[in-house]
VOBA-1610 file (N, C-alpha, C; in pm, whole numbers, padded with zeros to 5 digits, always signed):
BEGIN
Met+00781-05271-00141Met+00822-05133-00155Met+00780-05053-00031Glu+00873-04982+00026Glu+00847-04905+00146Glu+00783-04771+00111Arg+00675-04740+00182Arg+00608-04611+00160Arg+00661-04510+00259Gly+00642-04387+00228Gly+00682-04282+00321Gly+00762-04175+00250Ile+00813-04087+00331Ile+00889-03975+00276Ile+01037-04000+00294Ser+01114-03928+00219Ser+01260-03943+00226Ser+01311-03896+00362Pro+01430-03938+00400Pro+01488-03890+00526Pro+01499-03738+00532Asp+01533-03674+00419Asp+01541-03527+00417Asp+01404-03464+00441Ala+01301-03520+00375Ala+01166-03467+00393Ala+01119-03488+00537Arg+01152-03603+00596Arg+01115-03630+00735Arg+01184-03529+00828Glu+01313-03502+00804Glu+01385-03406+00886Glu+01326-03265+00871Leu+01286-03229+00748Leu+01221-03100+00724Leu+01091-03092+00802Leu+01012-03197+00798Leu+00885-03200+00871Leu+00910-03181+01021Met+01008-03250+01074Met+01039-03238+01217Met+01087-03096+01252Ala+01167-03037+01165Ala+01215-02901+01189Ala+01100-02802+01188Leu+01005-02819+01096Leu+00889-02731+01091Leu+00801-02749+01215Arg+00783-02872+01259Arg+00706-02896+01382Arg+00775-02831+01501Arg+00906-02846+01507Arg+00983-02788+01618Arg+00969-02635+01619Leu+00975-02575+01501Leu+00959-02429+01490Leu+00821-02388+01537Arg+00717-02457+01490Arg+00581-02423+01528Arg+00559-02442+01677Asn+00604-02554+01732Asn+00580-02583+01873Asn+00668-02500+01966Gly+00778-02450+01918Gly+00868-02371+02002Gly+00819-02231+02029Arg+00715-02186+01959Arg+00665-02049+01973Arg+00533-02043+02048Lys+00510-02136+02140Lys+00381-02142+02207Lys+00374-02064+02336Arg+00474-01985+02368Arg+00470-01911+02492Arg+00359-01805+02485Lys+00307-01772+02599Lys+00202-01670+02605Lys+00264-01533+02582His+00197-01455+02499His+00245-01320+02471His+00195-01225+02579Ser+00283-01136+02619Ser+00244-01039+02720Ser+00236-00899+02661Gly+00263-00887+02532Gly+00266-00756+02466Gly+00126-00707+02432Pro+00120-00616+02336Pro-00007-00551+02301Pro-00110-00646+02241Met-00065-00760+02191Met-00159-00854+02129Met-00188-00974+02219Ala-00158-00962+02347Ala-00182-01072+02442Ala-00326-01119+02431Gly-00343-01249+02412Gly-00475-01308+02402Gly-00543-01291+02268Arg-00476-01233+02173Arg-00535-01210+02041Arg-00484-01311+01940Lys-00562-01329+01835Lys-00524-01418+01725Lys-00428-01346+01632Gln-00345-01425+01566Gln-00253-01369+01467Gln-00333-01296+01357Ser-00446-01353+01318Ser-00528-01292+01212Ser-00579-01154+01253Glu-00606-01134+01382Glu-00648-01001+01428Glu-00533-00902+01414Gly-00412-00945+01448Gly-00295-00860+01432Gly-00273-00821+01287Met-00292-00918+01198Met-00274-00889+01055Met-00378-00788+01007Leu-00502-00803+01052Leu-00607-00710+01013Leu-00577-00569+01064Leu-00533-00560+01189Leu-00498-00429+01244Leu-00384-00364+01164Met-00285-00444+01125Met-00173-00389+01048Met-00218-00344+00910Val-00313-00417+00849Val-00367-00374+00719Val-00434-00238+00734Leu-00515-00224+00838Leu-00581-00095+00860Leu-00479+00016+00882Arg-00376-00012+00960Arg-00273+00090+00989Arg-00201+00132+00861Asp-00176+00035+00773Asp-00103+00063+00648Asp-00189+00129+00541His-00320+00103+00542His-00404+00145+00429His-00505+00255+00459Val-00514+00298+00583Val-00610+00403+00617Val-00533+00525+00666Glu-00547+00635+00593Glu-00481+00759+00633Glu-00563+00829+00739Asp-00495+00902+00826Asp-00565+00977+00931Asp-00669+01068+00869Gly-00788+01067+00928Gly-00896+01153+00881Gly-00973+01097+00763Lys-00928+00984+00706Lys-00999+00924+00593Lys-01104+00827+00647Pro-01204+00793+00564Pro-01315+00712+00615Pro-01286+00563+00636Gly-01170+00514+00608Gly-01139+00372+00627Gly-01152+00295+00498Ile-01141+00163+00509Ile-01153+00078+00390Ile-01265-00023+00410Met-01314-00076+00299Met-01426-00169+00302Met-01378-00310+00338Val-01469-00388+00392Val-01441-00526+00431Val-01387-00605+00313Ser-01445-00586+00195Ser-01401-00661+00077Ser-01255-00630+00044Glu-01214-00506+00064Glu-01075-00467+00037Glu-00981-00531+00140Ile-01022-00536+00265Ile-00942-00602+00367Ile-00927-00750+00332Gly-01037-00812+00292Gly-01033-00953+00253Gly-00940-00977+00136Arg-00941-00887+00039Arg-00852-00901-00078Arg-00706-00892-00034Ile-00675-00797+00051Ile-00537-00778+00096Ile-00490-00900+00178Leu-00577-00951+00266Leu-00540-01064+00350Leu-00561-01199+00282Asp-00627-01197+00166Asp-00657-01318+00091Asp-00747-01412+00172Val-00852-01354+00229Val-00954-01431+00301Val-01091-01380+00258Lys-01193-01459+00284Lys-01330-01424+00247Lys-01387-01317+00341Ser-01478-01237+00288Ser-01539-01129+00365Ser-01604-01174+00496Pro-01674-01290+00500Pro-01732-01331+00629Pro-01626-01352+00738Thr-01508-01397+00700Thr-01399-01414+00796Thr-01356-01279+00849Val-01342-01182+00759Val-01304-01046+00799Val-01410-00987+00890Thr-01536-01007+00856Thr-01646-00953+00936Thr-01641-01006+01079Gln-01613-01135+01096Gln-01604-01193+01230Gln-01489-01132+01310Leu-01375-01115+01244Leu-01261-01052+01312Leu-01295-00910+01353Ile-01359-00837+01265Ile-01395-00697+01292Ile-01491-00689+01411Lys-01585-00782+01420Lys-01680-00780+01533Lys-01605-00787+01666Gly-01509-00877+01675Gly-01433-00889+01799Gly-01349-00766+01828Leu-01282-00715+01725Leu-01198-00597+01743Leu-01281-00473+01775Glu-01400-00467+01717Glu-01490-00354+01744Glu-01540-00360+01889Ser-01576-00479+01935Ser-01625-00490+02072Ser-01515-00458+02174Asp-01389-00474+02134Asp-01276-00439+02220Asp-01232-00293+02203Gly-01304-00219+02119Gly-01275-00077+02103Gly-01153-00047+02017Leu-01112-00141+01930Leu-00993-00119+01848Leu-01024-00073+01706Val-01145-00102+01657Val-01184-00058+01524Val-01322+00005+01528Asp-01348+00090+01431Asp-01478+00154+01413Asp-01533+00119+01277Arg-01665+00110+01271Arg-01736+00100+01143Arg-01802+00234+01118Ser-01797+00279+00993Ser-01867+00403+00959Ser-01926+00390+00820Ile-02031+00467+00797Ile-02096+00467+00667Ile-02009+00545+00569Asp-01993+00491+00449Asp-01915+00558+00344Asp-01988+00687+00306Pro-01919+00801+00310Pro-01987+00928+00278Pro-02034+00937+00133Asp-01972+00859+00044Asp-02010+00864-00098Asp-02112+00758-00136Asp-02124+00654-00055Asp-02218+00545-00084Asp-02273+00495+00049Arg-02391+00540+00085Arg-02447+00511+00217Arg-02472+00363+00242Arg-02465+00281+00136Arg-02482+00136+00154Arg-02353+00070+00199Ala-02240+00135+00177Ala-02109+00077+00207Ala-02063+00114+00348Val-01991+00022+00410Val-01936+00042+00544Val-01785+00047+00534Arg-01725+00141+00604Arg-01579+00157+00606Arg-01528+00121+00745Ile-01410+00061+00748Ile-01348+00017+00873Ile-01221+00097+00896Ser-01204+00146+01017Ser-01081+00220+01053Ser-01044+00189+01197Leu-00923+00226+01234Leu-00875+00206+01371Leu-00924+00318+01462Thr-00952+00284+01586Thr-00978+00385+01688Thr-00841+00434+01739Glu-00842+00533+01826Glu-00716+00578+01886Glu-00649+00464+01962Glu-00728+00387+02037Glu-00673+00271+02108Glu-00621+00167+02009Gly-00692+00148+01899Gly-00647+00055+01795Gly-00513+00097+01735Ile-00496+00226+01715Ile-00368+00277+01663Ile-00257+00249+01764Arg-00284+00276+01893Arg-00183+00253+01996Arg-00143+00106+02003Val-00242+00017+02006Val-00215-00127+02014Val-00141-00174+01889Thr-00185-00129+01773Thr-00122-00172+01647Thr+00022-00123+01638Asp+00045+00002+01673Asp+00183+00054+01668Asp+00274-00022+01763Ser+00223-00055+01881Ser+00301-00131+01977Ser+00328-00272+01924Phe+00230-00333+01861Phe+00245-00466+01801Phe+00349-00462+01689Ile+00343-00360+01606Ile+00439-00347+01496Ile+00580-00333+01550Glu+00597-00254+01655Glu+00729-00240+01718Glu+00779-00375+01770Glu+00690-00451+01833Glu+00727-00583+01884Glu+00769-00677+01770Met+00692-00676+01661Met+00723-00761+01545Met+00856-00720+01482Glu+00877-00589+01466Glu+01003-00540+01407Glu+01122-00579+01494Ser+01106-00572+01624Ser+01213-00610+01715Ser+01243-00759+01703Met+01138-00841+01697Met+01156-00985+01687Met+01223-01022+01554Ile+01175-00968+01444Ile+01231-01001+01312Ile+01371-00942+01299Gly+01391-00821+01351Gly+01525-00762+01350Gly+01624-00846+01429Gly+01579-00896+01544Gly+01664-00983+01625Gly+01697-01112+01553Leu+01600-01169+01484Leu+01624-01291+01407Leu+01725-01265+01296Ser+01709-01154+01227Ser+01802-01119+01119Ser+01945-01101+01172Glu+01958-01033+01285Glu+02090-01017+01346Glu+02148-01152+01388Tyr+02064-01237+01446Tyr+02107-01369+01490Tyr+02157-01453+01373Leu+02083-01451+01262Leu+02120-01530+01145Leu+02240-01472+01070Gly+02252-01341+01072Gly+02355-01276+00993Gly+02302-01249+00852Glu+02372-01162+00780Glu+02324-01118+00649Glu+02312-01232+00549Ser+02413-01317+00542Ser+02412-01425+00443Ser+02298-01524+00468Asp+02284-01571+00591Asp+02177-01667+00621Asp+02040-01602+00610Thr+02030-01473+00644Thr+01902-01403+00628Thr+01862-01400+00482Gln+01956-01367+00394Gln+01928-01364+00249Gln+01893-01503+00197Thr+01962-01605+00248Thr+01930-01743+00208Thr+01790-01780+00252Leu+01754-01745+00377Leu+01620-01774+00427Leu+01514-01703+00343Ile+01536-01577+00310Ile+01441-01502+00227Ile+01423-01572+00093His+01534-01610+00031His+01529-01678-00098His+01450-01809-00087Leu+01478-01888+00018Leu+01410-02016+00035Leu+01261-01997+00064Leu+01225-01897+00141Leu+01084-01871+00168Leu+01009-01834+00041His+01073-01755-00047His+01011-01723-00176His+00995-01850-00260Arg+01094-01936-00259Arg+01085-02062-00335Arg+00975-02151-00279Ile+00962-02156-00146Ile+00856-02236-00083Ile+00720-02183-00127His+00704-02052-00125His+00578-01991-00170His+00549-02029-00314Asp+00649-02017-00401Asp+00632-02050-00542Asp+00592-02197-00560Tyr+00656-02286-00482Tyr+00624-02429-00490Tyr+00477-02453-00457Phe+00430-02395-00346Phe+00293-02420-00306Phe+00193-02355-00401Gln+00228-02240-00458Gln+00140-02178-00558Gln+00129-02267-00681Ala+00242-02320-00729Ala+00242-02407-00847Ala+00165-02536-00817Arg+00184-02591-00698Arg+00114-02714-00659Arg-00036-02692-00655Glu-00077-02580-00598Glu-00220-02548-00591Glu-00279-02529-00731Ala-00207-02459-00817Ala-00254-02439-00955Ala-00266-02572-01028Ser-00171-02662-01006Ser-00176-02794-01069Ser-00296-02874-01019Glu-00319-02869-00888Glu-00434-02941-00831Glu-00565-02882-00882Asp-00572-02750-00895Asp-00693-02685-00946Asp-00721-02726-01090Ser-00615-02733-01172Ser-00637-02770-01312Ser-00676-02916-01324Lys-00620-03003-01239Lys-00660-03145-01240Lys-00805-03160-01199Ala-00847-03085-01098Ala-00985-03092-01051Ala-01081-03043-01159Ala-01042-02944-01236Ala-01127-02892-01342Ala-01139-02992-01456Glu-01031-03066-01483Glu-01031-03166-01589Glu-01107-03292-01549Asp-01100-03331-01422Asp-01156-03457-01376Asp-01246-03433-01256Pro-01367-03377-01280Pro-01457-03352-01167Pro-01497-03483-01099Asp-01532-03473-00975Asp-01571-03589-00896Asp-01696-03652-00956Pro-01686-03776-01009Pro-01803-03838-01072Pro-01914-03870-00971Leu-01881-03874-00842Leu-01982-03905-00741Leu-02054-03782-00691Ser-02008-03666-00733Ser-02068-03541-00688Ser-02193-03510-00769Asp-02298-03471-00702Asp-02421-03430-00767Asp-02458-03293-00712Pro-02429-03185-00788Pro-02452-03050-00735Pro-02596-03025-00693Val-02693-03082-00763Val-02833-03060-00728Val-02863-03126-00594Arg-02819-03253-00577Arg-02841-03323-00451Arg-02769-03251-00337Asp-02644-03208-00362Asp-02567-03139-00259Asp-02636-03009-00218Ala-02689-02933-00313Ala-02756-02807-00282Ala-02884-02834-00203Gln-02960-02939-00242Gln-03083-02972-00169Gln-03050-03014-00026Ala-02946-03093-00009Ala-02906-03136+00125Ala-02862-03017+00208Ser-02791-02923+00145Ser-02744-02804+00215Ser-02861-02720+00262Asp-02966-02709+00178Asp-03085-02633+00215Asp-03153-02692+00337Lys-03141-02823+00353Lys-03204-02890+00467Lys-03111-02897+00586Gly-02991-02841+00575Gly-02896-02845+00685Gly-02822-02977+00693Glu-02835-03060+00589Glu-02766-03188+00588Glu-02631-03173+00518Arg-02544-03266+00547Arg-02414-03265+00481Arg-02413-03375+00377Pro-02373-03342+00253Pro-02365-03447+00151Pro-02255-03546+00186Leu-02276-03670+00143Leu-02176-03774+00168Leu-02060-03763+00073
//
């Protein structure tokens, strides 16, 4: 019996690789040298922080981006050192920190949004209305597939925990800086 994926699945894999590898040119726009995740964080701030308001908390940014707070904190450190975001103490809760865009951050983010809108608008025009709607539909189906697959894997893992895993041993090894086998 031959193992592997179907010819259609193989062609899909190659098309996805081609799409990913075809976008490796260096960007010269407002996000030149920046990570995609930094752009996403800047857009979240632009969308969720009103002018003159104290900003939003790291946990809220993490919820919106669906990433853990330590990841958001690392992104913020880099953006803050580049003068694009500010941290401020929450006026209602001095223990909380709020994140907002600086004037330069607003300029860079607005320019990035214009670049993204132009690129996506150009793609939509290139594809035409029918193919654009088909692509949107397929992307939603792809998302649904991976969500269902993840939920299925999570439920299987909950039903059949790893019999070789020992949480106490793993925690002790972690405390010593060791990695469990």
